[in-house]
C-alpha positions as CSV (number, residue, x, y, z in Angstrom):
1,M,9.1,-4.3,-10.5
2,H,6.0,-3.6,-8.5
3,H,5.8,-0.7,-6.0
4,L,3.7,-0.2,-2.9
5,I,2.4,3.1,-1.5
6,L,1.2,3.1,2.1
7,L,-1.5,5.9,2.0
8,T,-2.7,6.4,5.6
9,H,-4.0,8.8,8.1
10,A,-1.5,10.3,10.5
11,D,1.9,8.5,10.6
12,L,0.6,4.9,10.3
13,G,2.2,4.4,6.9
14,E,5.6,5.7,8.1
15,A,5.4,3.5,11.2
16,L,4.7,0.4,9.1
17,L,7.5,1.3,6.7
18,H,9.9,1.9,9.6
19,T,9.0,-1.4,11.2
20,A,9.5,-3.2,7.9
21,Q,12.9,-1.6,7.5
22,E,13.9,-2.9,10.9
23,I,13.2,-6.4,9.6
24,F,14.4,-6.1,6.0
25,G,16.9,-3.2,6.0
26,Q,16.7,-0.5,3.4
27,I,13.5,-0.7,1.2
28,E,13.3,0.9,-2.2
29,R,9.9,-0.3,-3.5
30,V,7.7,1.0,-0.7
31,R,6.8,4.6,0.1
32,A,4.6,6.1,2.8
33,L,2.3,9.0,2.2
34,S,0.1,10.6,5.0
35,S,-3.2,12.3,4.4
36,S,-2.8,14.5,7.5
37,N,-3.5,18.2,7.0
38,R,-4.0,17.7,3.2
39,N,-7.0,17.9,1.0
40,P,-7.9,15.2,-1.5
41,H,-6.6,17.3,-4.4
42,E,-3.1,17.5,-2.8
43,I,-3.1,13.8,-2.0
44,L,-4.1,12.9,-5.6
45,R,-1.4,15.3,-7.0
46,D,1.3,13.5,-4.9
47,L,0.0,10.0,-5.9
48,E,0.0,11.0,-9.6
49,S,3.6,12.3,-9.2
50,I,4.8,9.1,-7.5
51,H,3.0,7.0,-10.2
52,D,4.5,9.0,-13.0
53,S,8.0,8.7,-11.5
54,L,7.5,4.9,-11.6
55,A,6.7,4.9,-15.4
56,G,7.7,1.7,-17.0
57,D,7.5,-0.4,-13.9
58,D,5.1,-3.4,-13.6
59,G,2.5,-1.9,-11.4
60,L,1.5,0.0,-8.3
61,V,-0.4,-1.2,-5.2
62,I,-1.8,1.6,-3.0
63,A,-2.6,0.2,0.5
64,V,-4.8,2.4,2.6
65,D,-5.8,2.1,6.2
66,L,-9.5,2.5,6.0
67,K,-12.1,1.9,3.2
68,G,-14.4,4.8,2.6
69,G,-12.3,7.8,3.7
70,N,-10.2,10.2,1.7
71,T,-7.3,7.8,1.4
72,W,-9.6,5.2,-0.2
73,N,-11.5,7.6,-2.4
74,V,-8.4,9.3,-3.8
75,A,-6.5,6.0,-4.3
76,C,-9.5,4.6,-6.2
77,R,-9.7,7.7,-8.4
78,L,-6.1,7.1,-9.4
79,A,-6.7,3.4,-10.0
80,H,-9.7,4.3,-12.2
81,E,-7.7,6.7,-14.3
82,R,-4.4,4.8,-14.6
83,E,-3.5,1.3,-15.8
84,R,-1.9,-1.3,-13.5
85,V,-2.9,0.5,-10.2
86,Y,-4.6,-1.5,-7.5
87,V,-6.1,-0.3,-4.2
88,I,-6.4,-2.5,-1.1
89,S,-7.7,-1.4,2.3
90,G,-6.9,-2.5,5.8
91,V,-3.2,-2.3,5.5
92,N,-1.2,-4.1,8.2
93,L,2.4,-5.2,8.8
94,A,1.7,-8.7,7.4
95,M,0.7,-7.1,4.0
96,V,3.8,-5.0,3.9
97,L,6.0,-8.0,4.7
98,S,4.2,-10.1,2.2
99,F,4.8,-7.5,-0.5
100,L,8.5,-7.5,0.3
101,M,8.9,-11.2,0.3
102,K,6.6,-12.1,-2.7
103,G,6.3,-8.9,-4.7
104,E,9.1,-9.7,-7.2
105,S,8.0,-13.2,-7.9
106,L,4.2,-12.7,-8.5
107,S,2.3,-11.0,-11.3
108,L,0.5,-7.9,-10.1
109,D,-2.9,-9.7,-10.0
110,E,-1.5,-12.6,-8.0
111,L,0.3,-10.1,-5.7
112,V,-2.9,-8.2,-4.8
113,R,-4.8,-11.5,-4.1
114,T,-1.8,-12.6,-1.9
115,L,-1.7,-9.4,0.0
116,K,-5.4,-9.6,0.8
117,E,-5.0,-13.3,1.9
118,D,-1.8,-12.7,4.0
119,G,-3.2,-9.5,5.6
120,S,-6.5,-11.3,6.5
121,R,-4.6,-14.4,7.7
122,S,-2.8,-12.3,10.3
123,L,-6.1,-11.3,11.9
124,V,-6.5,-13.8,14.7
125,V,-8.4,-13.7,18.0
126,Y,-6.8,-15.6,20.9
127,E,-9.3,-18.1,22.2
128,K,-9.1,-18.9,25.9
129,S,-9.7,-22.6,26.4
């Protein structure tokens, strides 16, 4: 079973998780972790703890809100040090819902590609005609 961590600034991850729960009900495979008021070492320690608690599962996807910041850098460090950990930036509700709908039926590699595609596909500009 794959797991998803929403590692974001402020309460964005919690808001995405709460919204997904409004649609899907109780969710076991997704956790939210905020970087607010925490240094990179504290964030990494919590990510490592979560990862270790999932030992034996198929894999972990860490979705961050912004590439290049602490969330991205810390998540990439964990992915570099641990097997079967992927990091994707630009998390949005479409990604979370895609994970919930498709996460059990896809391999970890396919899932990460699908999350990127589904998250990107949801970015649309209304064109006035």
